C-alpha positions in Angstrom: 20.8 -15.9 -6.6 19.9 -13.3 -3.9 16.9 -13.9 -1.5 13.9 -13.1 -2.9 12.5 -11.2 0.1 16.0 -9.0 -0.3 15.1 -8.5 -4.2 11.3 -7.2 -3.1 12.1 -5.3 0.0 14.2 -3.2 -2.5 11.6 -3.0 -5.5 9.4 -1.5 -2.8 12.1 0.7 -1.3 12.3 2.5 -5.1 8.8 2.5 -5.3 8.3 4.4 -2.3 11.5 6.6 -3.1 9.4 7.6 -6.5 6.3 8.2 -4.4 7.7 10.3 -1.8 10.6 12.3 -4.2 8.5 15.4 -5.1 7.9 15.8 -1.5 11.5 15.7 -0.4 12.6 17.7 -3.3 10.4 20.1 -1.9 10.8 20.1 1.6 14.5 19.8 0.8 14.3 23.5 -1.1 12.5 25.0 2.0 15.0 23.8 4.6 18.5 25.4 2.4 16.5 28.1 1.8 18.4 31.5 3.3 15.0 33.4 4.0 13.4 30.4 6.4 13.0 31.3 10.0 14.5 28.5 13.0 10.9 27.9 13.8 9.9 27.0 10.1 13.1 24.8 9.7 11.7 23.2 12.8 8.5 22.4 10.6 10.0 21.3 8.0 12.1 18.6 9.8 9.0 17.5 11.6 7.6 16.5 7.9 10.9 15.1 7.2 10.5 12.5 10.4 6.7 11.9 8.7 7.8 10.6 5.4 8.2 6.9 5.3 11.8 5.8 6.6 12.1 4.0 3.2 11.1 6.6 0.8 14.9 8.3 1.6 17.3 7.3 -1.2 20.3 6.6 0.8 18.6 3.2 2.1 18.0 1.8 -1.3 20.3 -0.9 -2.1 21.7 -1.6 -5.8 21.2 -4.7 -7.1 22.0 -7.1 -9.8 19.0 -7.1 -12.3 20.3 -10.9 -13.2 20.8 -12.5 -10.0 20.2 -10.0 -7.1 23.2 -9.6 -6.2 24.3 -6.3 -3.9 28.0 -6.6 -3.9 30.3 -6.3 -7.1 27.6 -4.1 -8.8 28.5 -2.1 -12.0 26.2 1.4 -12.5 26.8 1.3 -15.9 25.2 -2.2 -16.9 23.1 -2.6 -13.8 24.6 -6.1 -13.3 26.6 -7.3 -11.0 30.6 -8.6 -11.9 29.6 -12.0 -12.0 27.1 -11.4 -14.3 28.7 -9.2 -16.5 31.5 -11.8 -16.9 29.4 -14.6 -17.6 27.4 -12.3 -20.6 31.1 -10.9 -21.9 31.8 -14.3 -22.4 29.0 -15.2 -24.0 29.4 -12.5 -26.5 26.3 -10.7 -25.0 28.0 -7.7 -24.1 28.9 -5.7 -28.1 32.2 -4.7 -27.5 33.4 -6.2 -25.0 36.0 -9.0 -24.6 38.3 -10.9 -22.2 41.6 -8.9 -22.2 44.6 -11.0 -22.6 48.1 -9.3 -22.5 
């Protein structure tokens, strides 16, 4: 089980990302525009710098929704490999079973 502080930190980051997503998308579109002058691009970069650091999506760590584990995370199931195996062995995931050959 991950520390509660780490899980809470990532939840806070998720909220900030959602809050500032629209603003970041607007700034990014302006920045990539071919007709924007260099002075305007510098102002846009300053606006990016004023946004909170944790509102950047790359700072988010995906964690298991059951245990909070950050490593061995399966995006399709939103859980870690260990939790996935436990649920599969209990029969909680339909269509999934332990392989044997």
